[in-house]
C-alpha positions in Angstrom: 35.7 -19.3 -83.1 37.2 -17.1 -80.4 37.0 -19.1 -77.1 39.2 -16.9 -75.1 36.3 -15.9 -72.7 36.4 -19.5 -71.4 39.8 -18.7 -69.6 37.7 -17.3 -66.8 35.5 -20.4 -66.8 37.7 -23.0 -65.1 35.0 -25.5 -65.0 34.1 -25.3 -68.7 37.5 -25.5 -70.2 38.7 -29.0 -69.0 35.3 -30.4 -70.2 35.8 -28.8 -73.7 39.3 -30.3 -73.8 37.9 -33.8 -72.9 35.3 -33.2 -75.7 37.9 -32.5 -78.3 40.2 -35.4 -77.1 37.4 -37.9 -77.1 36.0 -36.8 -80.4 39.6 -37.0 -81.9 39.9 -40.5 -80.5 36.6 -41.6 -81.7 37.3 -40.3 -85.2 40.6 -42.1 -85.4 39.5 -45.4 -84.0 38.7 -47.8 -86.9 36.3 -49.8 -84.7 34.4 -46.8 -83.4 35.9 -47.2 -79.9 32.9 -47.6 -77.6 35.0 -46.0 -74.7 35.4 -43.0 -76.6 31.6 -42.9 -77.4 30.9 -43.1 -73.7 33.5 -40.4 -72.9 32.1 -38.1 -75.5 28.5 -38.4 -74.5 29.3 -38.0 -70.8 31.3 -34.9 -71.5 28.4 -33.3 -73.6 25.9 -34.1 -70.9 28.1 -32.9 -68.1 28.8 -29.7 -70.1 25.1 -29.0 -70.6 24.2 -29.6 -66.9 26.5 -27.0 -65.8 25.2 -23.4 -64.9 26.5 -21.3 -67.7 26.0 -17.7 -68.5 23.9 -16.9 -71.6 26.9 -16.2 -73.6 28.7 -19.4 -72.5 25.6 -21.4 -73.2 25.4 -20.0 -76.9 29.0 -20.6 -77.6 29.0 -24.2 -76.2 25.9 -24.8 -78.3 28.0 -23.6 -81.4 30.8 -26.1 -80.4 28.4 -29.0 -80.0 26.5 -28.3 -83.1 29.8 -28.3 -84.9 30.8 -31.6 -83.3 27.4 -33.2 -84.1 27.6 -32.2 -87.8 30.8 -34.0 -88.2 29.9 -37.0 -86.0 29.0 -40.5 -87.2 25.6 -41.7 -87.2 25.8 -43.9 -84.1 27.5 -41.2 -82.1 24.7 -38.8 -83.0 22.2 -41.3 -81.8 24.0 -41.7 -78.6 24.4 -38.1 -77.9 20.6 -37.4 -78.8 19.6 -40.3 -76.4 21.5 -38.7 -73.5 20.4 -35.1 -74.3 16.7 -36.0 -74.7 16.3 -36.0 -71.0 18.4 -33.0 -70.3 16.3 -29.8 -69.7 19.2 -27.3 -70.2 20.0 -28.2 -73.7 20.0 -24.9 -75.8 17.1 -24.9 -78.1 19.2 -24.4 -81.3 21.0 -27.8 -80.3 17.7 -29.6 -79.6 16.3 -28.3 -82.9 19.5 -29.5 -84.8 19.0 -33.1 -83.3 15.2 -33.1 -83.7 15.5 -32.4 -87.5 18.2 -34.8 -88.1 17.6 -38.4 -89.5 14.8 -40.1 -87.7 17.0 -42.5 -85.7 18.8 -39.3 -84.2 15.6 -37.3 -83.9 13.4 -39.9 -82.4 14.5 -39.5 -78.7 14.4 -35.7 -78.8 11.1 -35.6 -80.3 9.7 -38.3 -77.9 11.4 -36.9 -74.7 12.8 -33.5 -74.8 10.9 -30.8 -72.7 13.1 -28.1 -74.5 11.0 -28.4 -77.7 7.9 -26.2 -77.6 4.5 -26.6 -79.2 5.5 -24.4 -82.1 8.7 -26.4 -82.6 6.8 -29.6 -82.7 4.1 -28.4 -84.9 6.8 -27.0 -87.4 8.5 -30.5 -87.4 5.0 -32.2 -88.0 4.3 -29.8 -91.0 7.8 -30.3 -92.5 8.6 -34.0 -91.8 7.1 -37.4 -92.5 5.3 -40.2 -90.6 8.5 -41.4 -88.5 8.7 -38.0 -86.8 4.9 -37.8 -86.3 5.0 -41.2 -84.6 7.9 -40.1 -82.3 5.9 -36.9 -81.3 2.8 -39.0 -80.6 4.6 -40.9 -77.9 5.4 -37.7 -75.8 4.4 -38.1 -72.2 3.1 -34.6 -72.3 1.3 -33.0 -75.2 -1.0 -30.0 -75.6 -4.2 -30.3 -77.5 -2.9 -28.2 -80.3 -0.1 -30.6 -81.0 -2.2 -33.7 -81.0 -4.8 -32.1 -83.2 -2.2 -31.3 -85.8 -1.0 -34.9 -85.5 -4.5 -36.4 -86.3 -4.9 -34.0 -89.1 -2.1 -35.8 -91.0 -4.5 -38.7 -91.4 -1.7 -41.2 -90.8 -2.9 -44.4 -89.3 0.5 -45.3 -87.7 0.6 -42.0 -86.0 -3.1 -42.5 -84.9 -2.1 -45.8 -83.4 0.8 -44.4 -81.3 -1.6 -41.7 -80.1 -4.1 -44.2 -79.1 -1.5 -46.3 -77.4 -0.2 -43.3 -75.4 -1.8 -43.7 -71.9 0.0 -40.7 -70.6 -2.1 -38.2 -72.5 -5.9 -37.3 -72.6 -7.0 -37.0 -76.2 -8.9 -33.9 -77.1 -12.5 -34.2 -78.3 -11.4 -33.1 -81.8 -8.5 -35.7 -81.8 -10.9 -38.4 -80.5 -13.5 -37.6 -83.2 -11.0 -37.8 -86.0 -9.3 -41.0 -84.7 -12.8 -42.6 -84.5 -13.3 -41.8 -88.2 -9.9 -43.1 -89.1 -10.5 -46.2 -87.1 -13.5 -47.2 -89.2 -11.0 -48.5 -91.7 -8.4 -50.0 -89.4 -8.8 -52.6 -86.7 -5.1 -51.9 -85.7 -6.2 -48.3 -84.7 -9.6 -49.4 -83.4 -8.2 -51.9 -80.9 -6.0 -49.4 -78.8 -8.6 -46.6 -79.3 -11.4 -48.8 -77.8 -9.3 -49.4 -74.7 -9.0 -45.6 -73.8 -11.1 -44.1 -70.9 -12.2 -41.2 -73.1 -14.2 -43.6 -75.5 -17.7 -44.0 -74.2 -20.5 -46.3 -75.4 -21.7 -44.0 -78.1 -18.3 -43.8 -79.8 -17.6 -47.4 -79.3 -21.0 -48.3 -80.9 -20.4 -46.1 -83.7 -17.2 -48.1 -84.4 -19.1 -51.5 -84.0 -20.1 -52.2 -87.6 -16.7 -51.4 -88.9 -14.4 -53.7 -86.8 -13.8 -57.4 -86.8 -15.6 -60.0 -84.7 -13.1 -60.0 -82.0 -13.5 -56.3 -81.5 -17.3 -56.5 -81.7 -17.2 -59.0 -78.7 -15.0 -56.7 -76.8 -17.3 -53.6 -77.3 -20.4 -55.6 -76.2 -18.5 -57.1 -73.1 -16.8 -53.8 -72.1 -20.0 -51.6 -71.8 -22.5 -53.7 -69.9 -23.8 -50.8 -67.8 -24.7 -49.0 -70.9 -26.4 -52.1 -72.8 -29.6 -50.1 -73.5 -27.7 -47.2 -75.0 -25.4 -49.6 -76.9 -28.2 -51.6 -78.4 -29.9 -48.3 -79.6 -26.7 -47.0 -81.1 -25.7 -50.3 -82.7 -29.1 -50.5 -84.2 -28.7 -47.0 -85.7 -25.4 -48.1 -87.3 -27.1 -51.1 -88.9 -30.1 -49.1 -90.0 -27.6 -46.8 -91.8 -27.0 -49.6 -94.3 -30.2 -51.6 -94.5 -32.8 -48.7 -94.1 -35.0 -50.9 -91.9 -37.5 -50.0 -89.2 -39.3 -46.7 -89.2 -37.6 -45.5 -92.3 -39.8 -47.9 -94.4 -43.0 -46.0 -93.7 -41.5 -42.7 -94.8 -39.0 -41.5 -97.4 -36.1 -43.8 -97.9 -33.9 -41.0 -96.8 -35.8 -40.2 -93.5 -33.5 -41.0 -90.5 -34.7 -43.3 -87.7 -35.0 -42.0 -84.1 -31.8 -43.8 -83.3 -29.9 -41.8 -86.0 -31.4 -38.6 -84.7 -30.4 -39.5 -81.2 -26.9 -40.3 -82.3 -26.6 -37.0 -84.2 -27.7 -35.2 -80.9 -24.9 -37.0 -79.0 -22.3 -36.0 -81.6 -23.5 -32.5 -81.4 -23.4 -32.4 -77.6 -19.8 -33.7 -77.7 -18.8 -31.1 -80.5 -18.1 -33.9 -82.9 -20.8 -33.0 -85.4 -18.5 -31.6 -88.1 -18.4 -31.3 -91.9 -15.9 -34.2 -92.0 -18.3 -36.4 -90.0 -21.2 -35.6 -92.2 -19.2 -36.0 -95.5 -18.0 -39.4 -94.1 -21.6 -40.6 -94.0 -22.3 -39.5 -97.5 -19.0 -41.2 -98.8 -20.4 -44.4 -97.5 -23.8 -43.9 -99.2 -25.6 -43.3 -95.9 -27.9 -40.4 -97.0 -30.3 -40.9 -94.0 -27.6 -40.7 -91.6 -26.4 -37.5 -93.2 -29.8 -36.1 -93.1 -30.1 -36.8 -89.4 -26.7 -35.2 -88.8 -27.4 -32.2 -91.2 -30.8 -31.5 -89.5 -29.1 -31.3 -86.2 -26.2 -29.3 -87.6 -28.5 -26.5 -89.0 -31.4 -26.8 -86.5 -34.0 -27.9 -89.1 -36.5 -30.8 -89.1 -35.2 -33.8 -91.1 -38.1 -33.6 -93.7 -37.1 -29.9 -94.4 -33.6 -31.2 -95.1 -34.8 -33.9 -97.5 -37.0 -31.3 -99.3 -33.9 -29.1 -99.4 -31.9 -31.9 -101.0 -34.5 -32.5 -103.7 -34.2 -29.1 -105.2 -32.5 -29.4 -108.5 -30.5 -26.2 -108.2 -29.3 -26.8 -104.8 -30.6 -23.4 -103.6 -31.6 -24.5 -100.2 -28.6 -26.5 -99.5 -26.3 -23.5 -100.6 -28.2 -21.2 -98.3 -27.7 -23.7 -95.3 -24.1 -24.2 -96.0 -23.3 -20.4 -96.5 -25.2 -19.5 -93.3 -23.3 -22.1 -91.2 -19.9 -21.4 -92.7 -19.5 -24.6 -94.6 -16.9 -24.0 -97.3 -17.4 -24.3 -101.0 -15.6 -27.5 -101.5 -17.6 -29.3 -98.8 -20.8 -27.8 -100.2 -20.0 -29.2 -103.7 -19.2 -32.6 -102.2 -22.6 -32.6 -100.4 -24.4 -31.5 -103.4 -22.7 -34.3 -105.6 -23.1 -37.0 -102.9 -26.8 -36.4 -102.5 -27.6 -36.6 -106.1 -29.5 -39.8 -105.5 -32.2 -37.8 -103.6 -32.7 -35.4 -106.6 -32.2 -37.7 -109.6 -33.1 -41.2 -108.4 -29.8 -42.7 -109.5 -29.3 -40.7 -112.7 -26.0 -39.0 -113.4 -25.4 -35.5 -112.1 -26.7 -32.8 -114.3 -23.8 -30.4 -114.9 -26.1 -27.5 -115.5 -27.7 -28.3 -112.0 -24.3 -28.3 -110.4 -23.3 -25.1 -112.1 -26.3 -23.3 -110.9 -25.9 -24.6 -107.4 -22.2 -23.3 -107.1 -23.3 -20.0 -108.8 -26.0 -19.5 -106.1 -23.5 -20.4 -103.3 -21.1 -17.9 -104.6 -23.7 -15.2 -105.0 -25.6 -15.5 -101.7 -24.2 -13.4 -98.9 -23.7 -15.0 -95.5 -25.8 -12.6 -93.6 -28.7 -13.0 -96.1 -28.4 -16.7 -95.8 -28.4 -16.5 -91.9 -31.7 -14.4 -92.2 -33.3 -16.9 -94.6 -32.3 -19.9 -92.1 -33.7 -18.0 -89.1 -37.1 -17.2 -90.9 -37.2 -20.8 -92.0 -36.7 -22.1 -88.5 -39.3 -19.8 -87.1 -41.9 -20.6 -89.6 -41.5 -24.3 -88.9 -41.7 -23.7 -85.1 -45.2 -21.8 -85.6 -46.7 -24.3 -88.0 
């Protein structure tokens, strides 16, 4: 590498000499001389904090990347720790460290302001849980990054996000974390202590957590006791089918279920994933409540739709509202109890349902939904 241009940079050259000498000393010392490590990391930091021209900065980055590639693990960790709080680190160097082994990468992922959203998202997509957890601890994080993090479905990453009091969780991230927390007290505990979690979301978790967290929920939201009681009742009714549902179809949702579905919709949390979660738990009445609000139809219309053997009505609703085919098929299969009273899924019925979903055009489906809604309004 031609470094002759540095002859005109009297402040840079002595530091590069220090860098070379200390690195040589560190490599020769059998006991990994701690003095040499301090000397190296100080020289690297001092060099990057200097005001350099773009050309100087690029060439210095080349020198440091070469040094880091040859360095021992503990030296890399020490350099990464120091550089993670330096805002003038060249992006190439920051990425080199952030993609190294996790013990080297962790401080950069957690602290470095040099790494942008796209850099972080690429690392999330290409790395594993240790890297996700480090990113989840950042003091500043845009919604796009946290949304990609929760989409990993990793509980340990979710716990780090829930424990991170420096960020405000997006509505999307909050909804996904609440779904994940239904199977993990370790995630539910820090999540319930966040300011963004209101009585509605806390109550939605109530039936899935241990006794200690149930006590915490009921004690933490005293000003919302009436709302809490209603929503907690709704969660219990999901499983026992008690109350008003007994006088109607067993799949007809209670007023509390419908109210909870309205609240999910108002918070933009009424998603395909939420509705499928209800079905996966066997809560068809809760699904009916949510789907009726999702497609603006009366609950009884949704129940009648689910009773159709060929799935025609469900296919129209899903196609009109942009529900993808995989989700439609899951909904059709998981509501089989409504159609066949516990009998096995009829393959012919499923084939006809999928065929109809494939054949119906979205604009035609929207017209059918519009006409159905208008007819029910005038009846």
